[in-house]
C-alpha positions as CSV (number, residue, x, y, z in Angstrom):
1,M,0.0,0.0,0.0
2,S,1.3,3.4,-0.9
3,T,2.0,6.0,1.7
4,E,1.3,9.0,-0.6
5,S,-1.8,11.1,-0.3
6,T,-4.6,10.4,-2.7
7,G,-5.0,14.1,-3.3
8,A,-1.4,14.6,-4.5
9,A,-0.9,14.8,-8.3
10,E,1.8,13.2,-10.1
11,P,4.4,15.2,-12.0
12,G,2.9,16.3,-15.3
13,A,-0.6,15.6,-14.2
14,A,-1.5,19.3,-14.4
15,A,-0.6,19.4,-18.1
16,A,-2.3,16.1,-18.9
17,G,-5.6,16.7,-17.1
18,P,-8.0,19.6,-17.1
19,S,-7.8,22.1,-14.3
20,E,-9.7,25.2,-13.3
21,P,-8.7,28.5,-14.8
22,P,-6.4,30.6,-12.7
23,T,-7.8,33.5,-10.8
24,A,-7.3,36.9,-12.4
25,T,-4.4,38.9,-10.9
26,P,-5.2,42.4,-9.8
27,S,-3.9,45.3,-12.0
28,T,-0.7,46.9,-10.9
29,T,-2.5,50.3,-10.8
30,A,-5.5,49.1,-8.8
31,S,-5.7,48.5,-5.0
32,A,-5.8,45.1,-3.4
33,D,-9.5,45.4,-2.6
34,A,-10.5,46.6,-6.2
35,P,-13.1,44.5,-8.0
36,A,-11.9,41.8,-10.4
37,S,-11.6,42.5,-14.1
38,V,-14.8,42.0,-16.1
39,D,-12.8,40.2,-18.8
40,A,-11.9,37.3,-16.4
41,P,-14.8,36.7,-14.0
42,A,-14.1,34.2,-11.2
43,S,-17.1,31.8,-11.1
44,A,-17.4,28.3,-9.9
45,D,-19.7,27.5,-12.8
46,A,-17.3,28.8,-15.6
47,P,-16.8,26.2,-18.4
48,D,-13.6,24.3,-18.5
49,A,-10.8,26.0,-20.3
50,P,-9.0,24.2,-23.1
51,D,-5.7,22.6,-22.5
52,A,-2.9,25.1,-22.6
53,P,0.8,24.3,-23.5
54,D,3.4,24.3,-20.8
55,A,4.9,27.7,-20.2
56,P,8.3,28.4,-18.7
57,D,8.2,29.2,-15.1
58,A,8.1,33.0,-14.5
59,P,10.1,34.5,-11.7
60,D,8.1,35.0,-8.6
61,A,7.1,38.6,-7.9
62,P,5.7,39.7,-4.6
63,A,2.2,40.8,-5.4
64,S,1.8,42.5,-2.1
65,A,4.6,44.9,-2.9
66,E,3.1,45.8,-6.2
67,A,-0.3,46.4,-4.7
68,S,1.2,48.6,-1.9
69,D,3.1,50.8,-4.4
70,A,-0.1,51.5,-6.6
71,P,-2.1,54.6,-5.8
72,D,-5.4,54.1,-4.0
73,A,-8.5,54.4,-6.2
74,P,-11.4,56.3,-4.9
75,S,-13.7,54.2,-2.8
76,D,-16.9,55.6,-4.5
77,A,-15.8,54.9,-8.1
78,P,-18.2,52.8,-10.0
79,S,-17.4,49.3,-11.0
80,G,-15.6,49.0,-14.3
81,A,-14.8,52.8,-14.4
82,P,-11.8,53.7,-16.6
83,T,-8.6,54.7,-14.9
84,T,-7.6,58.4,-14.7
85,E,-3.8,57.9,-15.0
86,G,-2.4,60.9,-16.8
87,F,-5.6,63.1,-16.3
88,E,-5.1,64.0,-12.7
89,H,-6.0,67.7,-13.5
90,V,-9.5,66.7,-14.8
91,E,-12.2,67.2,-12.2
92,V,-14.3,64.0,-11.7
93,L,-18.0,64.8,-11.1
94,A,-20.5,62.6,-9.4
95,G,-23.6,61.5,-11.4
96,G,-26.2,64.3,-11.8
97,E,-23.8,67.2,-10.9
98,E,-23.2,70.1,-13.3
99,P,-19.8,71.7,-13.8
100,A,-19.2,75.1,-12.1
101,R,-19.6,77.9,-14.6
102,K,-17.0,80.6,-14.9
103,K,-18.0,84.1,-14.1
104,R,-18.2,86.4,-17.1
105,K,-16.2,89.6,-17.1
106,F,-18.0,93.0,-17.6
107,G,-16.5,94.0,-21.0
108,V,-16.2,97.4,-22.7
109,G,-19.2,96.7,-25.0
110,A,-21.5,96.1,-22.1
111,M,-20.3,99.2,-20.3
112,F,-20.9,101.3,-23.5
113,L,-24.4,99.9,-24.0
114,T,-25.2,100.6,-20.3
115,A,-24.0,104.2,-20.7
116,V,-26.1,104.7,-23.9
117,V,-29.3,103.4,-22.2
118,A,-28.8,105.0,-18.8
119,G,-27.5,108.4,-20.1
120,P,-30.7,109.8,-21.6
121,V,-32.8,108.4,-18.7
122,I,-30.6,110.0,-16.1
123,G,-30.4,113.3,-18.1
124,G,-34.2,113.4,-18.4
125,V,-34.7,112.9,-14.7
126,I,-32.2,115.6,-13.9
127,G,-33.7,118.0,-16.4
128,Y,-37.2,117.4,-15.1
129,G,-36.1,118.0,-11.6
130,I,-34.4,121.3,-12.6
131,Q,-37.5,122.5,-14.5
132,A,-39.8,121.5,-11.8
133,S,-37.9,123.5,-9.2
134,R,-38.1,126.7,-11.3
135,P,-41.0,129.1,-10.7
136,A,-43.9,129.2,-13.2
137,T,-43.6,131.8,-16.0
138,P,-46.9,133.8,-16.3
139,L,-48.4,133.8,-19.8
140,P,-48.9,137.2,-21.6
141,E,-52.4,138.7,-21.7
142,L,-54.6,138.1,-24.6
143,A,-54.7,140.9,-27.1
144,A,-58.0,141.7,-28.7
145,V,-59.1,144.5,-31.0
146,K,-61.4,146.9,-29.2
147,L,-64.8,147.2,-30.8
148,S,-65.8,150.6,-32.1
149,Y,-69.1,151.9,-33.4
150,P,-69.7,154.8,-35.7
151,A,-70.9,158.0,-34.1
152,E,-73.7,158.6,-36.6
153,R,-76.6,156.3,-37.5
154,I,-76.5,154.6,-40.9
155,D,-79.6,154.6,-43.1
156,A,-80.5,151.0,-44.0
157,K,-82.1,151.9,-47.3
158,A,-79.1,154.0,-48.4
159,L,-76.7,151.1,-47.4
160,A,-78.7,148.6,-49.4
161,A,-78.8,150.9,-52.4
162,A,-75.1,151.3,-52.3
163,G,-74.5,147.6,-52.3
164,P,-74.8,145.1,-55.2
165,Q,-78.4,144.5,-56.2
166,P,-79.8,141.0,-55.8
167,L,-80.4,139.1,-59.0
168,N,-84.0,138.7,-60.0
169,I,-83.8,135.0,-60.7
170,D,-85.7,133.5,-57.8
171,G,-89.1,134.1,-59.3
172,D,-90.8,132.7,-62.4
173,L,-88.1,132.3,-65.1
174,R,-90.8,132.3,-67.9
175,E,-91.4,136.0,-67.2
176,L,-87.8,136.7,-68.1
177,L,-87.9,135.1,-71.5
178,I,-88.4,137.2,-74.7
179,K,-91.7,136.9,-76.4
180,R,-92.2,134.7,-79.5
181,P,-92.3,136.9,-82.6
182,D,-95.7,137.3,-84.3
183,G,-96.4,135.2,-87.4
184,T,-94.1,132.4,-86.2
185,E,-95.1,128.8,-85.3
186,D,-94.9,127.8,-81.7
187,D,-92.4,124.9,-81.1
188,S,-92.2,124.9,-77.3
189,M,-91.3,121.7,-75.5
190,G,-92.0,120.5,-72.1
191,S,-95.0,121.5,-70.0
192,N,-96.3,125.0,-70.2
193,G,-92.9,126.5,-70.9
194,W,-91.0,124.4,-68.3
195,M,-88.6,121.6,-69.1
196,S,-87.4,118.9,-66.8
197,A,-84.0,117.2,-66.9
198,A,-85.6,114.4,-68.9
199,D,-87.1,116.8,-71.4
200,V,-83.8,118.6,-71.9
201,A,-81.9,115.3,-72.3
202,R,-84.3,114.1,-75.1
203,T,-83.2,117.0,-77.3
204,F,-79.7,115.3,-77.5
205,G,-78.7,112.2,-79.4
206,N,-77.1,110.6,-76.3
207,S,-80.1,111.2,-74.0
208,A,-79.0,108.9,-71.2
209,E,-75.6,110.5,-70.9
210,Q,-77.0,114.0,-71.0
211,F,-79.6,113.2,-68.3
212,S,-76.9,111.9,-66.0
213,T,-74.7,115.0,-66.7
214,L,-77.6,117.4,-65.9
215,L,-78.4,115.8,-62.5
216,S,-74.7,115.5,-61.4
217,G,-74.0,119.1,-62.7
218,G,-76.5,120.8,-60.3
219,F,-79.5,121.3,-62.7
220,R,-82.5,122.8,-61.0
221,R,-85.0,124.0,-63.6
222,Q,-85.3,125.4,-67.1
223,A,-87.8,127.7,-68.9
224,N,-87.8,127.9,-72.6
225,V,-89.6,129.4,-75.6
226,S,-89.2,128.0,-79.2
227,W,-90.6,129.0,-82.6
228,I,-90.2,128.1,-86.3
229,A,-89.9,130.8,-88.9
230,G,-89.7,129.3,-92.4
231,D,-87.1,126.6,-92.4
232,V,-85.2,128.1,-89.4
233,K,-85.9,126.9,-85.8
234,Y,-85.1,129.1,-82.8
235,R,-84.8,127.9,-79.2
236,V,-84.3,130.3,-76.2
237,S,-83.9,128.9,-72.7
238,L,-83.0,130.0,-69.2
239,R,-81.4,127.1,-67.2
240,Q,-80.8,127.6,-63.5
241,Y,-78.1,125.6,-61.6
242,R,-77.1,125.4,-58.0
243,P,-74.6,128.2,-57.0
244,E,-71.7,125.8,-56.5
245,S,-72.1,124.2,-60.0
246,V,-72.8,127.1,-62.3
247,H,-69.2,128.1,-62.8
248,E,-68.2,124.6,-63.8
249,V,-71.1,124.4,-66.2
250,M,-70.2,127.7,-67.8
251,S,-66.6,126.6,-68.3
252,G,-67.9,123.4,-69.9
253,M,-69.7,125.5,-72.6
254,S,-66.4,126.5,-74.2
255,P,-66.4,125.2,-77.8
256,R,-64.2,122.2,-78.6
257,R,-64.7,122.2,-82.3
258,S,-62.4,123.9,-84.8
259,D,-65.2,124.6,-87.4
260,L,-66.9,127.3,-85.2
261,S,-66.6,131.0,-85.8
262,L,-66.5,132.8,-82.4
263,S,-67.5,136.3,-81.4
264,K,-69.3,138.3,-78.6
265,F,-72.4,140.3,-78.5
266,A,-72.4,143.9,-77.3
267,G,-73.0,144.6,-73.7
268,N,-71.4,141.4,-72.3
269,D,-67.7,140.6,-72.3
270,E,-68.3,137.1,-70.9
271,S,-70.7,136.2,-73.6
272,M,-69.9,133.8,-76.5
273,V,-71.5,133.6,-80.0
274,M,-70.7,130.5,-82.1
275,V,-71.6,129.8,-85.7
276,S,-70.8,126.6,-87.6
277,T,-69.0,126.9,-90.9
278,K,-70.0,123.5,-92.1
279,P,-73.3,121.5,-91.9
280,Y,-74.0,118.8,-89.3
281,K,-76.4,115.8,-89.2
282,Y,-79.1,115.1,-86.7
283,A,-78.5,112.1,-84.4
284,R,-81.4,110.0,-85.7
285,S,-81.6,111.3,-89.3
286,S,-79.5,111.9,-92.3
287,E,-80.8,115.4,-92.7
288,E,-78.1,118.1,-92.6
289,Y,-78.4,121.5,-90.8
290,Y,-76.3,124.5,-89.8
291,W,-76.0,125.5,-86.2
292,G,-75.5,128.7,-84.3
293,G,-75.5,129.4,-80.6
294,A,-75.0,132.1,-77.9
295,V,-74.4,131.7,-74.2
296,A,-74.1,134.1,-71.2
297,R,-74.4,133.8,-67.4
298,K,-76.3,135.9,-65.0
299,G,-75.9,134.7,-61.4
300,T,-77.0,131.1,-61.3
301,V,-78.9,131.3,-64.6
302,L,-77.4,130.2,-67.9
303,M,-78.9,131.9,-70.9
304,S,-78.7,129.8,-74.1
305,I,-79.9,130.6,-77.7
306,E,-79.7,128.0,-80.4
307,V,-80.5,128.3,-84.2
308,F,-81.0,125.3,-86.6
309,A,-81.2,126.2,-90.3
310,K,-80.7,124.5,-93.6
311,N,-78.5,127.3,-94.8
312,P,-75.6,129.0,-92.9
313,V,-76.9,130.9,-89.8
314,D,-77.2,134.7,-90.0
315,R,-74.8,135.9,-87.3
316,S,-76.3,139.4,-86.9
317,Q,-79.8,138.0,-86.3
318,L,-78.4,135.6,-83.7
319,E,-76.6,138.4,-81.9
320,D,-79.7,140.6,-81.9
321,I,-81.8,137.8,-80.2
322,A,-79.0,137.2,-77.6
323,K,-78.7,141.0,-76.9
324,R,-82.5,141.4,-76.3
325,Q,-82.6,138.3,-74.0
326,W,-79.6,139.6,-72.0
327,E,-81.3,142.9,-71.5
328,R,-84.3,141.3,-69.9
329,L,-82.0,139.4,-67.4
330,A,-79.9,142.5,-66.5
């Protein structure tokens, strides 16, 4: 019977038979109580390592001396944290903490902006304080013209006679018209010597346009008398407008045709006598006619005389009718 222990292994038995993997040696930079490396976990249930070839014996090194020379790792470092060798100046922060922010310096630009903003405010406050401390300046007295009255009484009738006489145009315009000559045919239009805006517009070819022009131009009323002597038709009318419109209407009566011969009748420098030098045609007919007209204004009343003839209009006869009608208005 052998005296050797059954647990002893024969030389070379370690190389021939499987054995447990060696326990991982702590790192030379870690402390003795640091956790084991994650690359070589020590577990009793680890699978058997494959057979390894024989390695030459390494010189024995005291592990305790290496461990004692390594610097101590922080006790609160997490498991598996990387080493900080060579980065000792980097501040290590705990989880959830924020790094301390550096204080900003008050630069020249910020100082200039503060001066720009604060300067007017401070100046305004100082100016208001100076002005408020001054005594109030009294305002000058109001200057008004002293009313004066004449020493003698004025005769109201004499004053009215010296002033401009009112125009006799507020009454019946038909009484201001000249009378139709005897032996002529009556050709009056409208109703009893009066013509509405529609009646006046129907005497033109573009009736709708003329009707709109009359109403927008301040037309009020019109009185007329017309007659026919032979093949000549005469039409005398007094047309009244609103005061603010009569000047515009009178300026619109200026002739815009180059075939009109112009003159004025005696007694009125603002009058106008127009005689056509060539025949025209009626709007709804091919019949030709010669035209002559005279216009003048008295207050808000526009005097108009028109002549329609188959032959050229007699200017002297037209001026005579215009002069007689103007005398009745004046």
